[in-house]
DRENPA-331346 format. One record per residue (C-alpha): x, y, z. Coordinates in steps of 0.2 Angstrom, whole numbers, plus 5000, padded with zeros to 4 digits. Layout:
N
<r><xx>X</xx><yy>Y</yy><zz>Z</zz></r>
...
! end
This chain:
315
<r><xx>5310</xx><yy>5601</yy><zz>5179</zz></r>
<r><xx>5315</xx><yy>5586</yy><zz>5185</zz></r>
<r><xx>5298</xx><yy>5575</yy><zz>5187</zz></r>
<r><xx>5296</xx><yy>5580</yy><zz>5168</zz></r>
<r><xx>5313</xx><yy>5574</yy><zz>5165</zz></r>
<r><xx>5309</xx><yy>5558</yy><zz>5175</zz></r>
<r><xx>5292</xx><yy>5557</yy><zz>5165</zz></r>
<r><xx>5300</xx><yy>5560</yy><zz>5148</zz></r>
<r><xx>5312</xx><yy>5545</yy><zz>5151</zz></r>
<r><xx>5299</xx><yy>5533</yy><zz>5158</zz></r>
<r><xx>5289</xx><yy>5534</yy><zz>5139</zz></r>
<r><xx>5305</xx><yy>5534</yy><zz>5131</zz></r>
<r><xx>5308</xx><yy>5517</yy><zz>5142</zz></r>
<r><xx>5290</xx><yy>5512</yy><zz>5139</zz></r>
<r><xx>5292</xx><yy>5514</yy><zz>5121</zz></r>
<r><xx>5306</xx><yy>5504</yy><zz>5119</zz></r>
<r><xx>5301</xx><yy>5489</yy><zz>5128</zz></r>
<r><xx>5284</xx><yy>5489</yy><zz>5119</zz></r>
<r><xx>5295</xx><yy>5490</yy><zz>5102</zz></r>
<r><xx>5305</xx><yy>5476</yy><zz>5109</zz></r>
<r><xx>5290</xx><yy>5465</yy><zz>5114</zz></r>
<r><xx>5281</xx><yy>5468</yy><zz>5094</zz></r>
<r><xx>5297</xx><yy>5463</yy><zz>5087</zz></r>
<r><xx>5297</xx><yy>5447</yy><zz>5097</zz></r>
<r><xx>5279</xx><yy>5443</yy><zz>5093</zz></r>
<r><xx>5284</xx><yy>5446</yy><zz>5074</zz></r>
<r><xx>5299</xx><yy>5437</yy><zz>5075</zz></r>
<r><xx>5287</xx><yy>5419</yy><zz>5071</zz></r>
<r><xx>5279</xx><yy>5426</yy><zz>5055</zz></r>
<r><xx>5296</xx><yy>5434</yy><zz>5047</zz></r>
<r><xx>5309</xx><yy>5420</yy><zz>5051</zz></r>
<r><xx>5302</xx><yy>5410</yy><zz>5035</zz></r>
<r><xx>5306</xx><yy>5425</yy><zz>5025</zz></r>
<r><xx>5325</xx><yy>5429</yy><zz>5034</zz></r>
<r><xx>5329</xx><yy>5413</yy><zz>5031</zz></r>
<r><xx>5323</xx><yy>5411</yy><zz>5013</zz></r>
<r><xx>5332</xx><yy>5429</yy><zz>5012</zz></r>
<r><xx>5349</xx><yy>5424</yy><zz>5019</zz></r>
<r><xx>5351</xx><yy>5409</yy><zz>5011</zz></r>
<r><xx>5346</xx><yy>5412</yy><zz>4994</zz></r>
<r><xx>5352</xx><yy>5428</yy><zz>4992</zz></r>
<r><xx>5365</xx><yy>5434</yy><zz>5006</zz></r>
<r><xx>5374</xx><yy>5417</yy><zz>5007</zz></r>
<r><xx>5376</xx><yy>5417</yy><zz>4985</zz></r>
<r><xx>5382</xx><yy>5433</yy><zz>4988</zz></r>
<r><xx>5395</xx><yy>5431</yy><zz>5001</zz></r>
<r><xx>5401</xx><yy>5415</yy><zz>4993</zz></r>
<r><xx>5404</xx><yy>5422</yy><zz>4974</zz></r>
<r><xx>5413</xx><yy>5438</yy><zz>4986</zz></r>
<r><xx>5422</xx><yy>5427</yy><zz>4994</zz></r>
<r><xx>5427</xx><yy>5415</yy><zz>4978</zz></r>
<r><xx>5433</xx><yy>5429</yy><zz>4966</zz></r>
<r><xx>5448</xx><yy>5430</yy><zz>4981</zz></r>
<r><xx>5454</xx><yy>5414</yy><zz>4976</zz></r>
<r><xx>5461</xx><yy>5406</yy><zz>4960</zz></r>
<r><xx>5453</xx><yy>5392</yy><zz>4954</zz></r>
<r><xx>5454</xx><yy>5380</yy><zz>4938</zz></r>
<r><xx>5441</xx><yy>5380</yy><zz>4925</zz></r>
<r><xx>5434</xx><yy>5361</yy><zz>4930</zz></r>
<r><xx>5432</xx><yy>5372</yy><zz>4949</zz></r>
<r><xx>5446</xx><yy>5366</yy><zz>4958</zz></r>
<r><xx>5455</xx><yy>5379</yy><zz>4970</zz></r>
<r><xx>5473</xx><yy>5380</yy><zz>4970</zz></r>
<r><xx>5481</xx><yy>5385</yy><zz>4985</zz></r>
<r><xx>5472</xx><yy>5388</yy><zz>5003</zz></r>
<r><xx>5478</xx><yy>5407</yy><zz>5001</zz></r>
<r><xx>5469</xx><yy>5422</yy><zz>4997</zz></r>
<r><xx>5479</xx><yy>5430</yy><zz>4979</zz></r>
<r><xx>5470</xx><yy>5447</yy><zz>4983</zz></r>
<r><xx>5465</xx><yy>5458</yy><zz>4968</zz></r>
<r><xx>5471</xx><yy>5445</yy><zz>4956</zz></r>
<r><xx>5455</xx><yy>5441</yy><zz>4951</zz></r>
<r><xx>5452</xx><yy>5457</yy><zz>4946</zz></r>
<r><xx>5468</xx><yy>5466</yy><zz>4939</zz></r>
<r><xx>5480</xx><yy>5454</yy><zz>4939</zz></r>
<r><xx>5488</xx><yy>5449</yy><zz>4921</zz></r>
<r><xx>5473</xx><yy>5437</yy><zz>4918</zz></r>
<r><xx>5460</xx><yy>5446</yy><zz>4929</zz></r>
<r><xx>5442</xx><yy>5451</yy><zz>4924</zz></r>
<r><xx>5447</xx><yy>5467</yy><zz>4916</zz></r>
<r><xx>5464</xx><yy>5463</yy><zz>4908</zz></r>
<r><xx>5461</xx><yy>5446</yy><zz>4902</zz></r>
<r><xx>5472</xx><yy>5444</yy><zz>4885</zz></r>
<r><xx>5461</xx><yy>5447</yy><zz>4871</zz></r>
<r><xx>5446</xx><yy>5451</yy><zz>4878</zz></r>
<r><xx>5441</xx><yy>5470</yy><zz>4871</zz></r>
<r><xx>5433</xx><yy>5476</yy><zz>4890</zz></r>
<r><xx>5433</xx><yy>5492</yy><zz>4885</zz></r>
<r><xx>5418</xx><yy>5488</yy><zz>4871</zz></r>
<r><xx>5409</xx><yy>5474</yy><zz>4883</zz></r>
<r><xx>5407</xx><yy>5487</yy><zz>4897</zz></r>
<r><xx>5402</xx><yy>5500</yy><zz>4882</zz></r>
<r><xx>5391</xx><yy>5485</yy><zz>4877</zz></r>
<r><xx>5382</xx><yy>5484</yy><zz>4891</zz></r>
<r><xx>5378</xx><yy>5502</yy><zz>4897</zz></r>
<r><xx>5369</xx><yy>5500</yy><zz>4877</zz></r>
<r><xx>5361</xx><yy>5486</yy><zz>4882</zz></r>
<r><xx>5352</xx><yy>5493</yy><zz>4895</zz></r>
<r><xx>5350</xx><yy>5509</yy><zz>4893</zz></r>
<r><xx>5343</xx><yy>5506</yy><zz>4875</zz></r>
<r><xx>5331</xx><yy>5492</yy><zz>4880</zz></r>
<r><xx>5324</xx><yy>5502</yy><zz>4895</zz></r>
<r><xx>5319</xx><yy>5517</yy><zz>4887</zz></r>
<r><xx>5314</xx><yy>5509</yy><zz>4873</zz></r>
<r><xx>5303</xx><yy>5496</yy><zz>4880</zz></r>
<r><xx>5295</xx><yy>5509</yy><zz>4890</zz></r>
<r><xx>5292</xx><yy>5522</yy><zz>4875</zz></r>
<r><xx>5285</xx><yy>5507</yy><zz>4863</zz></r>
<r><xx>5274</xx><yy>5502</yy><zz>4883</zz></r>
<r><xx>5266</xx><yy>5520</yy><zz>4887</zz></r>
<r><xx>5258</xx><yy>5520</yy><zz>4869</zz></r>
<r><xx>5254</xx><yy>5503</yy><zz>4871</zz></r>
<r><xx>5243</xx><yy>5505</yy><zz>4884</zz></r>
<r><xx>5238</xx><yy>5521</yy><zz>4881</zz></r>
<r><xx>5231</xx><yy>5512</yy><zz>4865</zz></r>
<r><xx>5223</xx><yy>5498</yy><zz>4877</zz></r>
<r><xx>5216</xx><yy>5511</yy><zz>4887</zz></r>
<r><xx>5205</xx><yy>5518</yy><zz>4875</zz></r>
<r><xx>5187</xx><yy>5507</yy><zz>4873</zz></r>
<r><xx>5186</xx><yy>5498</yy><zz>4856</zz></r>
<r><xx>5179</xx><yy>5482</yy><zz>4851</zz></r>
<r><xx>5191</xx><yy>5465</yy><zz>4852</zz></r>
<r><xx>5200</xx><yy>5477</yy><zz>4867</zz></r>
<r><xx>5202</xx><yy>5461</yy><zz>4878</zz></r>
<r><xx>5208</xx><yy>5451</yy><zz>4865</zz></r>
<r><xx>5221</xx><yy>5463</yy><zz>4859</zz></r>
<r><xx>5226</xx><yy>5465</yy><zz>4880</zz></r>
<r><xx>5228</xx><yy>5444</yy><zz>4879</zz></r>
<r><xx>5238</xx><yy>5445</yy><zz>4862</zz></r>
<r><xx>5249</xx><yy>5458</yy><zz>4870</zz></r>
<r><xx>5254</xx><yy>5447</yy><zz>4884</zz></r>
<r><xx>5259</xx><yy>5431</yy><zz>4873</zz></r>
<r><xx>5275</xx><yy>5437</yy><zz>4873</zz></r>
<r><xx>5278</xx><yy>5439</yy><zz>4891</zz></r>
<r><xx>5269</xx><yy>5419</yy><zz>4894</zz></r>
<r><xx>5283</xx><yy>5410</yy><zz>4883</zz></r>
<r><xx>5298</xx><yy>5407</yy><zz>4889</zz></r>
<r><xx>5311</xx><yy>5416</yy><zz>4884</zz></r>
<r><xx>5322</xx><yy>5404</yy><zz>4879</zz></r>
<r><xx>5309</xx><yy>5399</yy><zz>4867</zz></r>
<r><xx>5308</xx><yy>5415</yy><zz>4862</zz></r>
<r><xx>5325</xx><yy>5416</yy><zz>4856</zz></r>
<r><xx>5326</xx><yy>5402</yy><zz>4849</zz></r>
<r><xx>5314</xx><yy>5407</yy><zz>4836</zz></r>
<r><xx>5322</xx><yy>5422</yy><zz>4830</zz></r>
<r><xx>5338</xx><yy>5413</yy><zz>4831</zz></r>
<r><xx>5333</xx><yy>5399</yy><zz>4818</zz></r>
<r><xx>5320</xx><yy>5412</yy><zz>4809</zz></r>
<r><xx>5336</xx><yy>5422</yy><zz>4806</zz></r>
<r><xx>5347</xx><yy>5409</yy><zz>4799</zz></r>
<r><xx>5354</xx><yy>5414</yy><zz>4782</zz></r>
<r><xx>5349</xx><yy>5398</yy><zz>4769</zz></r>
<r><xx>5333</xx><yy>5394</yy><zz>4781</zz></r>
<r><xx>5326</xx><yy>5407</yy><zz>4790</zz></r>
<r><xx>5309</xx><yy>5412</yy><zz>4789</zz></r>
<r><xx>5313</xx><yy>5429</yy><zz>4793</zz></r>
<r><xx>5327</xx><yy>5432</yy><zz>4781</zz></r>
<r><xx>5318</xx><yy>5424</yy><zz>4766</zz></r>
<r><xx>5303</xx><yy>5436</yy><zz>4774</zz></r>
<r><xx>5314</xx><yy>5451</yy><zz>4772</zz></r>
<r><xx>5321</xx><yy>5445</yy><zz>4753</zz></r>
<r><xx>5305</xx><yy>5442</yy><zz>4745</zz></r>
<r><xx>5295</xx><yy>5460</yy><zz>4752</zz></r>
<r><xx>5312</xx><yy>5469</yy><zz>4746</zz></r>
<r><xx>5318</xx><yy>5474</yy><zz>4762</zz></r>
<r><xx>5336</xx><yy>5464</yy><zz>4759</zz></r>
<r><xx>5343</xx><yy>5459</yy><zz>4741</zz></r>
<r><xx>5352</xx><yy>5443</yy><zz>4749</zz></r>
<r><xx>5348</xx><yy>5435</yy><zz>4762</zz></r>
<r><xx>5364</xx><yy>5439</yy><zz>4779</zz></r>
<r><xx>5369</xx><yy>5427</yy><zz>4791</zz></r>
<r><xx>5364</xx><yy>5442</yy><zz>4808</zz></r>
<r><xx>5368</xx><yy>5428</yy><zz>4821</zz></r>
<r><xx>5385</xx><yy>5423</yy><zz>4814</zz></r>
<r><xx>5392</xx><yy>5443</yy><zz>4817</zz></r>
<r><xx>5394</xx><yy>5451</yy><zz>4834</zz></r>
<r><xx>5387</xx><yy>5466</yy><zz>4830</zz></r>
<r><xx>5372</xx><yy>5461</yy><zz>4822</zz></r>
<r><xx>5369</xx><yy>5450</yy><zz>4834</zz></r>
<r><xx>5369</xx><yy>5460</yy><zz>4849</zz></r>
<r><xx>5357</xx><yy>5472</yy><zz>4838</zz></r>
<r><xx>5344</xx><yy>5458</yy><zz>4836</zz></r>
<r><xx>5346</xx><yy>5454</yy><zz>4856</zz></r>
<r><xx>5342</xx><yy>5471</yy><zz>4858</zz></r>
<r><xx>5326</xx><yy>5469</yy><zz>4846</zz></r>
<r><xx>5321</xx><yy>5452</yy><zz>4856</zz></r>
<r><xx>5326</xx><yy>5459</yy><zz>4873</zz></r>
<r><xx>5312</xx><yy>5474</yy><zz>4870</zz></r>
<r><xx>5299</xx><yy>5464</yy><zz>4862</zz></r>
<r><xx>5301</xx><yy>5450</yy><zz>4878</zz></r>
<r><xx>5299</xx><yy>5466</yy><zz>4891</zz></r>
<r><xx>5285</xx><yy>5472</yy><zz>4882</zz></r>
<r><xx>5271</xx><yy>5464</yy><zz>4890</zz></r>
<r><xx>5274</xx><yy>5467</yy><zz>4907</zz></r>
<r><xx>5280</xx><yy>5487</yy><zz>4907</zz></r>
<r><xx>5263</xx><yy>5489</yy><zz>4897</zz></r>
<r><xx>5253</xx><yy>5480</yy><zz>4911</zz></r>
<r><xx>5261</xx><yy>5490</yy><zz>4923</zz></r>
<r><xx>5257</xx><yy>5507</yy><zz>4915</zz></r>
<r><xx>5240</xx><yy>5501</yy><zz>4910</zz></r>
<r><xx>5238</xx><yy>5497</yy><zz>4928</zz></r>
<r><xx>5243</xx><yy>5517</yy><zz>4931</zz></r>
<r><xx>5233</xx><yy>5525</yy><zz>4919</zz></r>
<r><xx>5217</xx><yy>5516</yy><zz>4924</zz></r>
<r><xx>5221</xx><yy>5524</yy><zz>4942</zz></r>
<r><xx>5221</xx><yy>5542</yy><zz>4934</zz></r>
<r><xx>5203</xx><yy>5550</yy><zz>4940</zz></r>
<r><xx>5192</xx><yy>5554</yy><zz>4928</zz></r>
<r><xx>5186</xx><yy>5570</yy><zz>4938</zz></r>
<r><xx>5202</xx><yy>5575</yy><zz>4935</zz></r>
<r><xx>5206</xx><yy>5575</yy><zz>4917</zz></r>
<r><xx>5187</xx><yy>5581</yy><zz>4914</zz></r>
<r><xx>5189</xx><yy>5596</yy><zz>4925</zz></r>
<r><xx>5206</xx><yy>5599</yy><zz>4916</zz></r>
<r><xx>5197</xx><yy>5598</yy><zz>4898</zz></r>
<r><xx>5183</xx><yy>5611</yy><zz>4906</zz></r>
<r><xx>5198</xx><yy>5622</yy><zz>4910</zz></r>
<r><xx>5203</xx><yy>5622</yy><zz>4891</zz></r>
<r><xx>5217</xx><yy>5610</yy><zz>4893</zz></r>
<r><xx>5220</xx><yy>5600</yy><zz>4878</zz></r>
<r><xx>5223</xx><yy>5582</yy><zz>4876</zz></r>
<r><xx>5242</xx><yy>5585</yy><zz>4875</zz></r>
<r><xx>5243</xx><yy>5597</yy><zz>4890</zz></r>
<r><xx>5233</xx><yy>5585</yy><zz>4899</zz></r>
<r><xx>5243</xx><yy>5571</yy><zz>4894</zz></r>
<r><xx>5260</xx><yy>5579</yy><zz>4897</zz></r>
<r><xx>5253</xx><yy>5591</yy><zz>4915</zz></r>
<r><xx>5240</xx><yy>5576</yy><zz>4923</zz></r>
<r><xx>5242</xx><yy>5559</yy><zz>4915</zz></r>
<r><xx>5263</xx><yy>5556</yy><zz>4916</zz></r>
<r><xx>5265</xx><yy>5563</yy><zz>4933</zz></r>
<r><xx>5253</xx><yy>5552</yy><zz>4939</zz></r>
<r><xx>5260</xx><yy>5539</yy><zz>4932</zz></r>
<r><xx>5276</xx><yy>5541</yy><zz>4941</zz></r>
<r><xx>5276</xx><yy>5529</yy><zz>4951</zz></r>
<r><xx>5270</xx><yy>5514</yy><zz>4941</zz></r>
<r><xx>5285</xx><yy>5519</yy><zz>4928</zz></r>
<r><xx>5299</xx><yy>5519</yy><zz>4940</zz></r>
<r><xx>5290</xx><yy>5501</yy><zz>4945</zz></r>
<r><xx>5291</xx><yy>5496</yy><zz>4928</zz></r>
<r><xx>5309</xx><yy>5503</yy><zz>4923</zz></r>
<r><xx>5319</xx><yy>5498</yy><zz>4940</zz></r>
<r><xx>5313</xx><yy>5479</yy><zz>4936</zz></r>
<r><xx>5318</xx><yy>5482</yy><zz>4917</zz></r>
<r><xx>5334</xx><yy>5485</yy><zz>4921</zz></r>
<r><xx>5337</xx><yy>5474</yy><zz>4935</zz></r>
<r><xx>5330</xx><yy>5461</yy><zz>4923</zz></r>
<r><xx>5338</xx><yy>5466</yy><zz>4906</zz></r>
<r><xx>5358</xx><yy>5469</yy><zz>4916</zz></r>
<r><xx>5356</xx><yy>5449</yy><zz>4921</zz></r>
<r><xx>5348</xx><yy>5443</yy><zz>4905</zz></r>
<r><xx>5360</xx><yy>5428</yy><zz>4898</zz></r>
<r><xx>5350</xx><yy>5417</yy><zz>4888</zz></r>
<r><xx>5344</xx><yy>5428</yy><zz>4874</zz></r>
<r><xx>5361</xx><yy>5433</yy><zz>4871</zz></r>
<r><xx>5369</xx><yy>5420</yy><zz>4872</zz></r>
<r><xx>5358</xx><yy>5410</yy><zz>4860</zz></r>
<r><xx>5357</xx><yy>5424</yy><zz>4846</zz></r>
<r><xx>5377</xx><yy>5426</yy><zz>4847</zz></r>
<r><xx>5383</xx><yy>5411</yy><zz>4839</zz></r>
<r><xx>5403</xx><yy>5419</yy><zz>4836</zz></r>
<r><xx>5412</xx><yy>5408</yy><zz>4849</zz></r>
<r><xx>5425</xx><yy>5416</yy><zz>4859</zz></r>
<r><xx>5427</xx><yy>5434</yy><zz>4866</zz></r>
<r><xx>5423</xx><yy>5444</yy><zz>4853</zz></r>
<r><xx>5415</xx><yy>5463</yy><zz>4853</zz></r>
<r><xx>5397</xx><yy>5457</yy><zz>4854</zz></r>
<r><xx>5395</xx><yy>5450</yy><zz>4872</zz></r>
<r><xx>5389</xx><yy>5462</yy><zz>4890</zz></r>
<r><xx>5400</xx><yy>5457</yy><zz>4903</zz></r>
<r><xx>5385</xx><yy>5445</yy><zz>4911</zz></r>
<r><xx>5389</xx><yy>5432</yy><zz>4895</zz></r>
<r><xx>5407</xx><yy>5438</yy><zz>4899</zz></r>
<r><xx>5404</xx><yy>5428</yy><zz>4915</zz></r>
<r><xx>5399</xx><yy>5415</yy><zz>4907</zz></r>
<r><xx>5414</xx><yy>5412</yy><zz>4895</zz></r>
<r><xx>5424</xx><yy>5415</yy><zz>4909</zz></r>
<r><xx>5418</xx><yy>5401</yy><zz>4920</zz></r>
<r><xx>5419</xx><yy>5392</yy><zz>4906</zz></r>
<r><xx>5439</xx><yy>5393</yy><zz>4901</zz></r>
<r><xx>5445</xx><yy>5400</yy><zz>4915</zz></r>
<r><xx>5434</xx><yy>5394</yy><zz>4931</zz></r>
<r><xx>5425</xx><yy>5403</yy><zz>4945</zz></r>
<r><xx>5437</xx><yy>5415</yy><zz>4951</zz></r>
<r><xx>5440</xx><yy>5424</yy><zz>4937</zz></r>
<r><xx>5420</xx><yy>5424</yy><zz>4933</zz></r>
<r><xx>5415</xx><yy>5427</yy><zz>4952</zz></r>
<r><xx>5427</xx><yy>5443</yy><zz>4950</zz></r>
<r><xx>5419</xx><yy>5448</yy><zz>4935</zz></r>
<r><xx>5400</xx><yy>5445</yy><zz>4943</zz></r>
<r><xx>5405</xx><yy>5456</yy><zz>4958</zz></r>
<r><xx>5410</xx><yy>5469</yy><zz>4947</zz></r>
<r><xx>5393</xx><yy>5467</yy><zz>4936</zz></r>
<r><xx>5384</xx><yy>5468</yy><zz>4954</zz></r>
<r><xx>5393</xx><yy>5486</yy><zz>4957</zz></r>
<r><xx>5388</xx><yy>5490</yy><zz>4940</zz></r>
<r><xx>5371</xx><yy>5487</yy><zz>4941</zz></r>
<r><xx>5369</xx><yy>5497</yy><zz>4958</zz></r>
<r><xx>5379</xx><yy>5512</yy><zz>4950</zz></r>
<r><xx>5367</xx><yy>5513</yy><zz>4935</zz></r>
<r><xx>5352</xx><yy>5510</yy><zz>4946</zz></r>
<r><xx>5360</xx><yy>5525</yy><zz>4957</zz></r>
<r><xx>5358</xx><yy>5535</yy><zz>4941</zz></r>
<r><xx>5343</xx><yy>5533</yy><zz>4937</zz></r>
<r><xx>5336</xx><yy>5535</yy><zz>4955</zz></r>
<r><xx>5346</xx><yy>5550</yy><zz>4956</zz></r>
<r><xx>5340</xx><yy>5558</yy><zz>4937</zz></r>
<r><xx>5321</xx><yy>5554</yy><zz>4939</zz></r>
<r><xx>5317</xx><yy>5554</yy><zz>4958</zz></r>
<r><xx>5304</xx><yy>5541</yy><zz>4957</zz></r>
<r><xx>5297</xx><yy>5545</yy><zz>4975</zz></r>
<r><xx>5296</xx><yy>5563</yy><zz>4972</zz></r>
<r><xx>5278</xx><yy>5570</yy><zz>4975</zz></r>
<r><xx>5266</xx><yy>5575</yy><zz>4962</zz></r>
<r><xx>5262</xx><yy>5593</yy><zz>4964</zz></r>
! end
């Protein structure tokens, strides 16, 4: 009994020694990545949290060396309590912005990827055309929509009047609510290529033999898609949705360019409100909202993972 125990201890010690040796051997190869993560991710994140506990003026100069606790968060002029800011509406906008853009993008991408997976003449050209919005700069795309929707000279406005969709032109980007929904449309438009190509890659990995076997067994197209294709697409959809959630949550240029109303209006999301705070109140309050925004994003991702369970095995 004692001999067996000594043998187990010796084996465990040998495994630990080999694991430590492997780690030391791999360290030179991992070091550049670790330095990059520390310099580009961890240090800015730590600085953001640190900054959120000090008071700054709008020029970015710190006022005093003593921390001010949670004043930048919930003080008289904090991120969540600043007078005149419709924070409840802005938080709701943020949820609507993320949920609507991601769901509509994934649904449209499923349809588009299914279509692009069919054999037809000109498929390669159409696939290339679909990727164009992704190849263009987001700023450039948002700028095109901004000028196209100008009340007097916008081409999109004129097109809608000429085709009878509108009776008169409208200043879409000067009203916070309509500008918000225009931004939702543009965000879906620029998100479609990546999501479509990710799902298309997943579709091409679905074995034809499995679909043929289901067809022979009498499954109709809807049953084959719902019970075979969609479960096999779960990893691709999960990857596309997660990356979209993070990208959409932090998407500043689309709303900044399409919202022409200045100040603290009802068309903001938390990301654009951070920019307003940084410009008018300095980095302290802006950093506090950044910390809350980060936590908010984590909560949305956690809810998504809990509901969808993307790592669940397919039966």
